[in-house]
Backbone bond lengths (Angstrom), bond angles and torsions (degrees), N, CA, C in turn:
res aa  C-N    CA-C-N  psi(-1)  N-CA   C-N-CA  omega(-1)  CA-C   N-CA-C  phi
1 M - - - 1.473 - - 1.531 113.31 -
2 N 1.304 116.46 -41.24 1.458 122.42 178.85 1.589 111.93 -61.18
3 R 1.313 114.48 -36.89 1.461 119.20 176.02 1.524 111.95 -68.23
4 I 1.264 117.03 -37.15 1.430 120.84 175.65 1.491 116.79 -63.78
5 L 1.415 111.16 -43.58 1.404 119.56 176.42 1.449 114.04 -67.79
6 S 1.327 118.51 -35.68 1.411 122.22 174.34 1.502 115.89 -63.83
7 T 1.291 113.70 -42.25 1.516 117.59 169.91 1.425 113.18 -61.05
8 A 1.281 118.39 -44.38 1.438 124.00 -177.29 1.515 109.20 -61.89
9 T 1.307 120.96 -43.61 1.431 124.46 178.06 1.497 111.41 -58.55
10 V 1.289 116.27 -47.49 1.490 121.27 -179.89 1.593 110.00 -62.82
11 E 1.274 115.50 -42.97 1.442 116.67 177.83 1.492 113.61 -69.31
12 F 1.283 119.31 -33.80 1.450 116.69 177.43 1.547 111.15 -68.06
13 R 1.302 115.72 -35.12 1.448 115.00 -178.30 1.550 106.97 -73.61
14 I 1.245 122.09 -35.62 1.432 122.48 178.24 1.521 108.63 -63.92
15 A 1.309 118.96 -39.76 1.477 120.81 -179.34 1.565 106.17 -69.70
16 G 1.277 120.63 -33.82 1.489 125.82 177.53 1.493 109.46 -60.27
17 R 1.367 114.15 -46.35 1.426 121.13 -179.95 1.643 113.62 -64.03
18 N 1.288 109.27 -38.63 1.479 116.52 -179.80 1.532 112.62 -81.95
19 R 1.349 113.95 4.10 1.537 118.68 177.76 1.566 114.55 66.98
20 W 1.350 114.64 15.54 1.495 114.73 177.95 1.553 109.20 -65.60
21 V 1.363 116.00 -36.60 1.470 116.17 -177.61 1.498 110.07 -60.81
22 A 1.315 117.19 -52.51 1.484 124.85 -178.98 1.569 109.77 -58.54
23 I 1.296 117.18 -43.06 1.469 121.63 -175.58 1.522 110.08 -64.82
24 A 1.426 113.04 -46.72 1.436 117.03 -177.71 1.539 115.25 -67.78
25 V 1.401 114.65 -36.45 1.465 118.69 174.81 1.521 110.03 -64.92
26 A 1.309 115.38 -47.79 1.433 119.66 -175.15 1.612 110.67 -61.28
27 L 1.269 116.14 -45.45 1.440 118.61 179.66 1.580 112.09 -57.76
28 M 1.321 115.30 -44.84 1.471 119.62 -175.35 1.520 109.02 -72.58
29 V 1.306 121.48 -35.75 1.446 124.66 -176.68 1.537 108.78 -70.39
30 V 1.329 118.64 -46.58 1.472 123.92 -175.78 1.542 109.53 -66.49
31 F 1.302 116.25 -44.83 1.455 115.05 -174.05 1.538 110.75 -81.15
32 A 1.392 116.49 -25.33 1.489 118.21 174.29 1.568 110.19 -68.54
33 L 1.332 114.08 -42.46 1.526 114.66 179.77 1.489 112.56 -64.93
34 V 1.320 115.94 -40.26 1.507 120.16 172.97 1.502 113.25 -52.30
35 L 1.343 114.06 -48.69 1.378 119.00 -178.43 1.502 113.40 -71.41
36 A 1.270 118.76 -30.16 1.501 127.38 176.00 1.537 105.70 -62.65
37 A 1.305 118.70 -41.16 1.466 118.37 177.85 1.487 116.15 -73.08
38 A 1.359 113.81 -39.85 1.465 118.73 -175.79 1.518 115.35 -91.96
39 G 1.374 115.97 -27.24 1.436 120.93 -174.04 1.470 117.19 -77.22
40 A 1.342 116.61 -13.97 1.460 120.54 -175.59 1.591 113.06 -91.86
41 A 1.410 113.90 1.39 1.443 116.45 -179.02 1.577 112.95 -55.26
42 P 1.300 119.66 -41.39 1.499 119.65 -172.25 1.506 111.28 -81.36
43 T 1.280 122.16 8.11 1.441 123.59 -171.96 1.546 113.97 -52.15
44 G 1.325 114.60 -48.42 1.410 120.38 -177.43 1.627 113.04 -71.89
45 D 1.333 113.40 -23.19 1.453 116.09 -178.48 1.496 114.46 -76.78
46 I 1.378 118.95 -30.84 1.431 120.57 -178.14 1.495 113.88 -108.61
47 G 1.374 118.90 3.14 1.421 122.21 170.05 1.556 112.75 71.92
48 A 1.312 118.93 25.36 1.437 127.07 173.96 1.410 114.88 -104.72
49 D 1.401 119.21 156.89 1.419 119.28 178.99 1.536 107.36 -73.80
50 R 1.318 115.44 164.00 1.450 121.40 -170.76 1.567 111.70 -66.30
51 L 1.340 118.50 -35.03 1.465 120.82 -177.97 1.553 107.56 -68.02
52 S 1.318 116.74 -44.37 1.537 119.01 -178.68 1.519 111.83 -59.30
53 V 1.358 115.55 -36.72 1.404 119.14 174.47 1.509 115.48 -65.21
54 I 1.337 113.36 -43.42 1.404 123.60 174.57 1.519 113.74 -57.94
55 V 1.390 114.13 -41.93 1.446 120.56 177.24 1.542 109.30 -58.55
56 A 1.342 116.31 -44.41 1.422 117.48 -178.89 1.619 112.04 -61.80
57 S 1.320 113.25 -37.86 1.432 117.19 174.67 1.549 114.57 -68.15
58 L 1.416 115.42 -36.08 1.412 119.46 178.52 1.568 112.69 -69.74
59 T 1.320 117.33 -24.46 1.433 124.25 176.58 1.467 108.49 -64.05
60 S 1.375 116.54 -43.96 1.480 120.68 -178.57 1.535 107.24 -68.67
61 L 1.324 120.49 -33.32 1.397 122.01 178.69 1.520 111.98 -73.21
62 A 1.375 120.34 -43.76 1.404 124.20 178.03 1.481 115.23 -60.72
63 V 1.314 116.81 -35.06 1.469 118.70 -173.40 1.492 109.65 -68.20
64 Y 1.379 120.85 -24.63 1.409 124.88 173.31 1.510 112.46 -94.31
65 L 1.275 120.02 -44.50 1.517 123.36 -169.90 1.507 111.61 -77.99
66 V 1.354 118.10 -46.10 1.484 120.79 -175.15 1.530 111.33 -59.95
67 P 1.288 120.89 -48.33 1.529 121.94 177.19 1.506 110.60 -60.15
68 L 1.328 115.36 -41.84 1.501 118.89 -177.33 1.578 109.33 -63.10
69 I 1.310 118.61 -47.69 1.433 122.51 178.03 1.533 109.52 -58.47
70 A 1.339 117.13 -46.77 1.455 121.36 -174.41 1.534 108.80 -62.47
71 L 1.304 119.02 -37.94 1.407 122.35 -176.54 1.514 109.86 -78.75
72 L 1.324 119.47 -31.12 1.449 121.32 178.54 1.584 106.76 -71.81
73 I 1.295 121.20 -30.45 1.402 123.13 178.81 1.582 111.30 -75.92
74 S 1.198 114.94 -33.62 1.498 120.86 -165.48 1.473 115.17 -103.81
75 F 1.390 120.40 -15.49 1.495 119.20 -171.36 1.523 116.63 -61.41
76 D 1.402 115.97 -25.07 1.465 117.06 -177.52 1.490 107.32 -114.00
77 A 1.306 120.89 20.34 1.449 121.82 177.79 1.577 114.13 -54.98
78 I 1.350 114.44 -42.37 1.419 120.04 178.87 1.622 110.22 -103.30
79 A 1.290 114.34 -42.10 1.468 116.68 -174.89 1.532 106.15 -65.30
80 G 1.300 120.89 -37.40 1.446 126.70 179.10 1.533 109.74 -57.84
81 E 1.354 118.90 -43.98 1.400 125.95 -177.38 1.631 107.68 -67.82
82 V 1.322 115.73 -36.04 1.484 121.06 178.78 1.533 110.07 -66.11
83 E 1.361 112.61 -49.07 1.462 119.23 -175.47 1.513 112.83 -65.64
84 R 1.316 115.59 -40.67 1.453 122.86 176.69 1.542 114.93 -72.61
85 G 1.282 115.54 -15.52 1.515 117.71 178.82 1.540 110.76 84.48
86 T 1.318 118.44 7.55 1.489 118.08 -175.07 1.516 114.88 -91.35
87 L 1.356 113.23 -7.71 1.497 115.20 -178.32 1.489 113.94 -65.64
88 P 1.364 121.05 -39.08 1.450 118.01 174.43 1.505 116.31 -60.25
89 L 1.310 116.60 -37.38 1.402 120.26 174.17 1.516 115.32 -69.00
90 L 1.346 115.90 -36.44 1.491 118.80 177.38 1.597 109.22 -64.52
91 L 1.352 114.06 -37.27 1.456 113.61 -174.71 1.512 113.70 -83.66
92 T 1.360 115.23 0.45 1.494 117.22 177.26 1.542 105.49 -88.24
93 Y 1.301 123.97 -9.02 1.413 125.77 179.25 1.558 106.11 -74.86
94 P 1.271 112.56 156.22 1.602 116.53 175.47 1.437 110.42 -75.75
95 V 1.349 120.32 63.02 1.435 123.50 176.11 1.514 108.74 -142.31
96 S 1.368 113.69 139.95 1.536 115.70 -178.11 1.522 109.17 -76.68
97 R 1.312 113.56 169.86 1.438 119.21 178.56 1.598 109.04 -69.46
98 A 1.334 113.26 -39.28 1.445 113.38 175.17 1.521 114.99 -60.75
99 Q 1.367 116.67 -34.35 1.468 121.60 176.54 1.498 109.90 -68.24
100 V 1.299 117.66 -36.32 1.497 121.74 177.28 1.485 108.55 -61.58
101 L 1.334 116.42 -49.85 1.464 117.25 179.73 1.473 115.00 -63.57
102 A 1.348 114.68 -37.42 1.470 121.36 177.05 1.492 113.61 -61.00
103 G 1.356 114.81 -39.44 1.452 117.77 176.40 1.462 111.85 -66.02
104 K 1.320 116.95 -48.24 1.449 119.77 178.41 1.530 111.46 -59.25
105 L 1.351 119.03 -36.90 1.462 120.17 179.22 1.561 111.59 -66.63
106 V 1.368 113.83 -40.59 1.461 118.87 178.62 1.525 111.93 -58.78
107 A 1.398 116.21 -42.57 1.440 120.15 -176.98 1.542 108.87 -70.09
108 H 1.382 112.09 -49.56 1.539 114.44 -174.60 1.537 108.27 -68.98
109 L 1.295 120.05 -31.82 1.493 119.36 179.10 1.518 108.67 -67.86
110 A 1.379 116.99 -32.98 1.467 118.16 179.66 1.521 109.42 -67.30
111 I 1.273 115.15 -41.90 1.522 118.39 176.10 1.536 110.56 -60.13
112 L 1.305 117.58 -47.45 1.397 123.18 177.79 1.573 114.10 -59.35
113 T 1.265 115.41 -42.82 1.475 122.47 176.88 1.472 114.37 -64.39
114 L 1.332 113.59 -39.70 1.448 120.63 176.26 1.547 112.73 -62.30
115 A 1.433 113.63 -43.53 1.382 119.80 178.76 1.521 112.76 -66.30
116 V 1.341 114.61 -43.71 1.483 117.42 178.20 1.559 115.13 -61.97
117 C 1.368 112.60 -45.17 1.394 118.23 -179.95 1.568 112.10 -63.72
118 A 1.415 117.17 -38.26 1.424 119.27 178.46 1.500 112.95 -68.74
119 G 1.310 115.39 -37.57 1.488 119.62 -178.38 1.557 110.03 -71.59
120 Y 1.327 115.41 -49.20 1.424 116.31 -178.38 1.482 112.84 -71.70
121 G 1.391 115.48 -30.61 1.378 117.93 178.60 1.589 112.37 -66.60
122 A 1.284 112.86 -36.16 1.459 116.79 177.30 1.507 113.43 -65.53
123 A 1.406 113.86 -39.57 1.536 119.24 -178.21 1.549 104.97 -71.13
124 A 1.328 120.63 -36.54 1.453 121.59 -177.78 1.556 110.52 -68.80
125 G 1.383 110.47 -38.67 1.552 114.23 177.03 1.513 113.17 -62.17
126 A 1.351 114.14 -35.63 1.530 119.72 178.56 1.530 109.00 -67.39
127 A 1.351 114.97 -40.39 1.443 120.42 -175.02 1.548 105.47 -67.61
128 F 1.316 120.33 -45.48 1.429 121.18 -177.69 1.548 114.41 -65.90
129 W 1.385 111.91 -31.58 1.473 118.27 174.66 1.537 112.53 -66.49
130 M 1.340 117.66 -37.05 1.474 122.60 -176.67 1.483 108.84 -85.27
131 D 1.310 116.53 -28.16 1.533 115.95 -172.75 1.591 108.10 -155.90
132 P 1.370 117.82 98.28 1.411 120.29 -178.95 1.555 116.03 -57.84
133 A 1.286 112.39 -22.52 1.523 116.19 175.23 1.479 114.70 -67.36
134 S 1.275 117.48 -4.44 1.437 123.84 -175.79 1.463 112.55 -67.62
135 V 1.249 116.76 -12.15 1.491 123.38 178.74 1.547 111.59 -58.13
136 A 1.242 115.18 -23.29 1.519 122.12 178.30 1.515 109.48 -63.18
137 G 1.317 117.80 -29.43 1.436 121.92 -177.94 1.494 115.49 -89.02
138 L 1.370 116.03 6.58 1.495 120.94 -178.25 1.483 112.93 -59.73
139 P 1.329 118.79 -44.96 1.516 118.68 -178.14 1.556 111.49 -61.90
140 A 1.350 115.97 -34.38 1.501 115.37 178.22 1.489 108.22 -70.57
141 L 1.295 121.85 -30.90 1.438 120.67 -177.32 1.624 107.86 -76.77
142 L 1.215 117.45 -35.99 1.552 119.27 174.86 1.552 108.82 -62.80
143 R 1.333 116.61 -41.72 1.506 118.73 177.48 1.544 110.04 -63.62
144 L 1.349 113.94 -37.68 1.496 112.51 -179.02 1.572 109.27 -70.20
145 V 1.298 121.19 -39.11 1.450 123.53 177.10 1.451 107.99 -57.66
146 A 1.284 123.66 -51.56 1.447 126.11 -175.87 1.528 110.95 -62.65
147 S 1.324 114.60 -48.02 1.479 116.88 -179.57 1.510 113.94 -66.53
148 S 1.354 117.33 -29.90 1.422 122.21 177.67 1.415 112.10 -66.34
149 V 1.363 120.08 -42.22 1.414 128.76 175.28 1.484 109.66 -55.16
150 L 1.421 116.41 -47.21 1.434 120.98 -179.50 1.518 110.70 -65.31
151 L 1.295 114.68 -39.03 1.516 116.92 -177.89 1.575 107.42 -67.38
152 G 1.305 117.30 -39.75 1.355 122.20 177.94 1.577 112.04 -62.59
153 A 1.306 116.40 -37.59 1.424 121.15 179.31 1.556 110.60 -66.86
154 T 1.340 112.95 -35.73 1.496 116.10 175.65 1.480 114.72 -60.36
155 F 1.339 114.65 -47.09 1.421 118.26 -178.68 1.573 115.00 -79.51
156 L 1.302 116.49 -17.60 1.428 121.58 170.22 1.522 110.36 -66.64
157 G 1.390 115.39 -45.22 1.462 122.87 177.68 1.500 110.45 -66.04
158 A 1.281 119.04 -38.19 1.476 124.66 175.08 1.481 108.57 -61.22
159 G 1.348 116.65 -47.55 1.456 121.22 -179.43 1.506 111.38 -56.75
160 Y 1.333 114.28 -46.21 1.546 117.89 178.20 1.519 112.55 -59.71
161 A 1.300 113.88 -40.66 1.579 117.42 178.00 1.501 108.01 -60.82
162 L 1.333 116.16 -50.69 1.461 116.68 -177.78 1.499 113.44 -65.26
163 S 1.274 117.91 -30.23 1.484 124.44 179.12 1.546 108.19 -68.56
164 A 1.301 115.27 -40.21 1.493 119.29 176.73 1.482 115.88 -69.90
165 L 1.359 111.30 -37.87 1.478 116.63 176.97 1.561 114.95 -70.04
166 A 1.282 117.22 -41.27 1.491 122.39 179.28 1.533 112.36 -71.92
167 R 1.318 114.91 -44.71 1.502 121.06 -177.65 1.497 115.26 65.66
168 R 1.357 117.18 4.61 1.444 121.00 174.30 1.583 105.71 -138.96
169 P 1.367 116.60 135.39 1.479 117.19 -178.09 1.523 113.13 -56.16
170 S 1.320 119.77 -37.53 1.424 120.65 -177.48 1.534 112.02 -65.41
171 G 1.251 115.11 -43.81 1.526 122.43 176.89 1.520 110.10 -66.83
172 A 1.340 116.89 -37.84 1.522 118.37 178.44 1.526 112.40 -69.76
173 A 1.347 113.71 -37.66 1.445 117.18 175.55 1.523 113.57 -62.72
174 G 1.300 120.03 -39.82 1.456 124.00 177.55 1.539 109.83 -66.07
175 L 1.314 116.02 -43.39 1.462 118.57 178.03 1.610 111.11 -68.49
176 A 1.286 118.67 -34.02 1.466 119.12 175.12 1.500 112.41 -65.73
177 V 1.358 119.48 -43.00 1.382 120.48 176.38 1.502 113.47 -66.91
178 G 1.307 119.45 -34.59 1.428 121.23 170.78 1.517 114.65 -63.65
179 L 1.339 116.81 -42.05 1.430 116.92 177.38 1.502 111.98 -65.84
180 W 1.321 122.58 -40.39 1.380 128.58 -179.88 1.581 107.91 -60.09
181 L 1.365 117.57 -48.91 1.391 118.79 -178.32 1.461 113.46 -66.54
182 G 1.435 114.71 -36.01 1.485 117.12 -178.96 1.418 113.93 -70.61
183 A 1.377 114.40 -46.24 1.575 117.59 -177.92 1.433 116.85 -74.58
184 V 1.366 116.92 -33.71 1.517 119.80 -168.28 1.544 105.58 -101.21
185 V 1.274 121.40 -33.99 1.459 118.95 -168.77 1.544 109.94 -112.19
186 L 1.318 120.84 -55.34 1.505 123.03 -168.84 1.524 109.02 -78.57
187 Y 1.290 118.90 -29.33 1.463 118.88 -177.23 1.466 114.72 -62.53
188 D 1.323 119.33 -41.27 1.473 125.12 174.77 1.514 110.50 -68.17
189 L 1.363 117.93 -39.87 1.400 117.61 174.64 1.514 116.09 -61.28
190 V 1.275 117.13 -37.52 1.457 122.09 176.47 1.542 109.51 -64.39
191 L 1.355 115.06 -46.40 1.382 117.21 -176.97 1.579 110.95 -64.64
192 L 1.319 115.05 -35.52 1.461 119.87 178.98 1.462 111.87 -64.17
193 A 1.398 118.48 -40.75 1.423 124.56 179.58 1.580 107.87 -65.51
194 L 1.297 116.71 -46.86 1.499 120.49 176.46 1.530 113.37 -56.81
195 I 1.338 114.26 -42.80 1.494 115.03 -178.26 1.543 111.74 -67.93
196 V 1.423 114.23 -37.06 1.428 114.41 -179.48 1.555 108.80 -65.84
197 S 1.307 118.18 -43.09 1.409 122.06 -177.34 1.553 111.31 -68.57
198 D 1.319 117.72 -26.07 1.487 123.65 179.16 1.441 115.18 -72.01
199 G 1.311 115.41 -34.36 1.452 121.22 174.53 1.559 112.70 67.82
200 G 1.363 115.97 39.63 1.419 119.07 -179.69 1.496 116.88 78.27
201 G 1.289 119.62 18.96 1.463 121.78 -178.37 1.585 110.70 -86.76
202 A 1.252 114.57 -158.06 1.456 123.46 -176.43 1.513 113.69 -58.84
203 L 1.380 116.05 -36.47 1.466 117.80 179.91 1.508 108.87 -62.06
204 T 1.308 122.90 -39.65 1.374 123.19 -177.14 1.536 111.83 -75.94
205 T 1.264 122.09 -36.61 1.488 126.61 -176.74 1.551 111.39 -85.01
206 Q 1.269 119.52 -32.91 1.456 122.62 -170.92 1.554 112.51 -108.64
207 A 1.351 115.08 -51.20 1.452 121.25 -171.06 1.553 110.91 -83.07
208 L 1.254 117.56 -32.33 1.490 121.74 -175.89 1.506 109.78 -60.45
209 P 1.372 125.22 -48.63 1.430 120.66 177.70 1.579 116.44 -55.37
210 V 1.349 111.76 -43.15 1.492 117.11 178.92 1.548 109.58 -66.17
211 A 1.280 119.21 -39.50 1.370 123.05 -178.34 1.553 108.20 -64.07
212 L 1.221 119.13 -44.72 1.514 125.12 -179.60 1.516 108.92 -64.13
213 L 1.287 119.23 -42.54 1.472 120.40 178.63 1.464 114.47 -72.33
214 A 1.354 115.74 -22.07 1.472 120.30 179.14 1.476 112.17 -75.21
215 N 1.288 119.90 -12.00 1.431 123.96 -174.50 1.582 104.53 -108.69
216 P 1.382 122.28 119.03 1.495 119.07 -178.18 1.446 114.23 -61.23
217 A 1.356 117.01 -32.89 1.508 115.89 179.00 1.467 112.20 -67.35
218 D 1.346 117.85 -36.70 1.457 119.12 -177.53 1.543 108.94 -75.60
219 A 1.287 114.82 -35.31 1.537 117.15 -179.41 1.534 107.33 -66.94
220 F 1.303 119.46 -39.80 1.440 123.97 177.15 1.585 108.97 -58.13
221 R 1.282 117.47 -48.68 1.432 120.18 -178.19 1.528 111.69 -66.93
222 L 1.300 118.36 -38.42 1.409 122.00 -179.19 1.568 110.63 -68.38
223 F 1.333 114.47 -41.45 1.463 116.54 176.63 1.485 115.25 -60.73
224 N 1.335 119.71 -46.47 1.498 122.90 179.67 1.514 112.69 -68.56
225 L 1.326 117.27 -35.05 1.477 120.62 -175.47 1.518 108.09 -74.05
226 A 1.451 112.48 -37.02 1.535 113.90 178.30 1.491 112.34 -71.04
227 A 1.329 117.10 -32.61 1.446 120.13 -173.66 1.519 111.98 -80.09
228 A 1.392 116.24 -28.53 1.470 122.64 -177.07 1.513 109.59 -80.86
229 E 1.298 114.32 160.27 1.484 121.37 175.83 1.474 113.98 -88.70
230 A 1.382 116.47 -3.80 1.440 117.69 -173.72 1.517 111.00 -113.05
231 S 1.295 118.30 29.48 1.507 122.17 -176.19 1.552 111.37 -61.37
232 A 1.282 114.64 -24.82 1.479 118.07 178.68 1.602 110.76 -62.86
233 A 1.277 119.34 -21.73 1.442 122.32 176.70 1.482 112.32 -73.20
234 A 1.372 120.44 -11.06 1.408 123.69 -175.77 1.475 114.16 -98.82
235 G 1.316 117.42 5.06 1.464 122.96 178.47 1.455 112.18 65.98
236 G 1.444 117.33 -133.26 1.334 124.22 -170.96 1.583 112.91 -64.92
237 M 1.299 118.80 -31.75 1.454 116.77 177.95 1.466 110.17 -66.25
238 G 1.293 120.95 -28.39 1.432 121.48 176.23 1.552 112.23 -61.20
239 G 1.366 115.98 -37.78 1.495 115.49 176.32 1.512 110.37 -68.40
240 A 1.252 119.96 -34.03 1.495 119.67 174.14 1.476 113.76 -66.21
241 A 1.319 114.40 -35.35 1.444 118.62 178.49 1.538 113.09 -66.08
242 A 1.317 114.89 -33.87 1.432 122.84 176.89 1.482 114.13 -68.41
243 A 1.353 116.06 -32.84 1.423 124.01 -170.74 1.632 107.73 -82.20
244 I 1.338 118.84 -24.62 1.424 121.98 -170.63 1.520 105.59 -104.27
245 P 1.387 119.31 128.18 1.490 119.09 -179.29 1.518 114.15 -56.45
246 L 1.261 119.37 144.62 1.469 121.49 -176.16 1.511 110.53 -62.88
247 W 1.313 119.36 -39.03 1.489 121.90 -175.83 1.545 110.49 -63.68
248 Q 1.271 116.87 -25.55 1.503 117.55 179.62 1.472 112.87 -73.28
249 S 1.365 114.37 -46.45 1.409 115.46 176.87 1.586 115.45 -66.69
250 A 1.387 111.47 -31.12 1.517 113.63 177.13 1.510 109.50 -71.06
251 L 1.329 117.31 -35.91 1.507 120.18 179.59 1.534 106.93 -62.89
252 S 1.272 117.47 -44.07 1.557 123.28 -178.52 1.449 109.17 -57.61
253 I 1.354 119.60 -52.25 1.450 121.15 -173.63 1.587 111.78 -70.96
254 A 1.381 113.17 -18.58 1.442 116.04 179.95 1.585 111.91 -85.06
255 L 1.334 113.17 -27.83 1.428 119.65 -176.44 1.555 114.64 -84.63
256 W 1.250 113.61 -30.74 1.468 120.72 -173.00 1.531 111.20 -64.39
257 P 1.293 118.44 -40.11 1.539 112.60 178.25 1.482 114.13 -66.62
258 L 1.369 117.21 -31.66 1.505 117.94 176.61 1.531 109.93 -68.71
259 L 1.320 117.74 -41.43 1.495 121.37 179.33 1.480 107.42 -62.72
260 A 1.269 121.60 -47.62 1.486 125.01 179.24 1.572 114.38 -58.06
261 L 1.371 114.35 -40.36 1.424 116.31 -178.97 1.567 108.80 -72.49
262 V 1.347 119.31 -34.52 1.485 121.87 -179.30 1.527 107.32 -65.85
263 L 1.361 119.17 -38.64 1.423 124.01 178.45 1.484 112.26 -63.88
264 A 1.412 112.23 -40.88 1.484 115.35 -177.54 1.570 110.10 -71.84
265 I 1.321 119.00 -39.40 1.387 119.57 174.41 1.572 114.02 -58.16
266 A 1.330 113.83 -43.69 1.476 119.85 178.37 1.555 111.92 -62.90
267 A 1.346 117.00 -39.12 1.433 119.08 176.82 1.503 113.23 -72.86
268 F 1.299 118.68 -37.37 1.450 123.93 177.12 1.554 112.34 -61.07
269 R 1.310 117.53 -37.78 1.404 123.68 -179.82 1.557 113.95 -62.83
270 K 1.287 115.13 -23.66 1.463 123.94 178.03 1.553 112.83 -81.79
271 V 1.318 114.56 -13.98 1.464 116.61 -175.98 1.519 108.96 -81.79
272 T 1.373 111.01 125.60 1.490 113.03 177.92 1.604 108.79 -99.08
273 P 1.371 117.81 142.14 1.502 118.92 -178.15 1.472 110.55 -61.52
């Protein structure tokens, strides 16, 4: 444990010098405040408190921004060590490759958690200032914070795996962008096209729930919309959230970080100094 914490401390300091901490916090705070101002408009229409409606809006923000921040932080975690020539020195220390990745994960997850708490906290503060009754939405906000950290952990692990596979920061960056576009943007578009072509058949009723749970970004969105009282503010995804049991989406977002870390460790073990 001491070796993991030592690695995490070094990684956190490096991220601080590279301004990743400030960038991540600034992105989350700015976008969260914008959504806090714009996302509370339908409050009176759906009968939910202001914070619950803001949480629904923050869910849509987090599903795009949290994976992006995680991949930006992690894409050169291994490839950068290879390019700088520091990987051979790192591996001479009495620490396993799994411990190295665990230390990086602890540091990067701390950065991501700090950014998430700062952004959501700013949005919650704005909601409380505009409507003191927003305290009713606090449980939904806490669920969003916890699930956002798990979503970030998933994409941090994926970033490490891509970094180990590419072994060059430029290649890892390209793979990270491709993963973000595929998992967060294109995946849902493909599902939508298949649903339209299926016309309410077996694909829509049977395969769609499985496909949504198989994507960590969609599982994250389903979990938060199903758990919140303001899922009506999310349109069609709110209907999907109501159709899929809450425990299934919760299990998906809990298992994905473990799977991503296992894949990252397996890829890192194939990297030669």
